[in-house]
C-alpha positions as CSV (number, residue, x, y, z in Angstrom):
1,M,112.6,107.1,85.9
2,S,111.3,110.2,84.0
3,T,112.5,113.7,83.5
4,N,108.9,114.9,83.1
5,L,107.4,115.9,86.4
6,A,103.8,116.0,85.3
7,L,104.1,112.5,83.9
8,A,105.7,111.3,87.1
9,Q,102.9,112.9,89.2
10,D,100.2,111.1,87.1
11,H,101.9,107.8,87.5
12,A,102.4,108.3,91.2
13,H,98.7,109.1,91.8
14,N,97.6,106.1,89.6
15,L,100.0,103.7,91.3
16,A,98.8,104.8,94.8
17,C,95.2,104.2,93.8
18,T,95.9,100.9,92.1
19,L,98.0,99.4,94.9
20,M,96.1,101.2,97.7
21,V,99.3,101.9,99.5
22,P,101.2,105.2,100.0
23,V,103.7,105.9,97.3
24,T,106.4,108.6,97.1
25,L,107.4,110.7,94.2
26,F,111.1,111.4,94.4
27,E,113.9,113.0,92.5
28,V,117.5,111.7,92.1
29,D,120.1,113.1,89.6
30,G,117.5,115.2,87.8
31,S,115.1,112.3,87.1
32,F,111.8,111.5,88.9
33,G,110.7,108.1,90.2
34,V,107.9,106.6,92.1
35,M,107.8,103.7,94.5
36,P,105.9,102.5,97.6
37,T,106.8,104.6,100.6
38,A,107.6,101.6,102.7
39,D,110.3,100.5,100.2
40,L,112.0,103.9,99.9
41,D,115.4,104.7,101.4
42,E,115.2,108.5,101.7
43,D,119.0,108.9,102.2
44,D,119.9,109.3,98.5
45,V,116.8,110.9,97.1
46,T,114.8,114.2,97.3
47,V,111.2,113.5,98.2
48,I,108.8,115.6,96.1
49,H,105.4,114.4,97.4
50,E,103.8,111.4,99.1
51,Y,100.5,110.1,97.6
52,D,98.3,108.4,100.2
53,P,95.2,106.7,98.7
54,W,93.5,106.8,102.1
55,S,93.9,110.6,102.6
56,P,90.7,112.5,102.1
57,A,92.5,115.5,100.5
58,R,94.3,114.9,97.2
């Protein structure tokens, strides 16, 4: 978890491109985290952005 949004965004993009799966950048209790979208339980978090490596627009 990070409190720096720019750092979390960079890590999210890199993780999506490395794993070649969609990942979600989320916020919980003032901190940002990144995890594969398929593993995310959206009930307790605020979704900031989803990074999809297969999407033509980034």
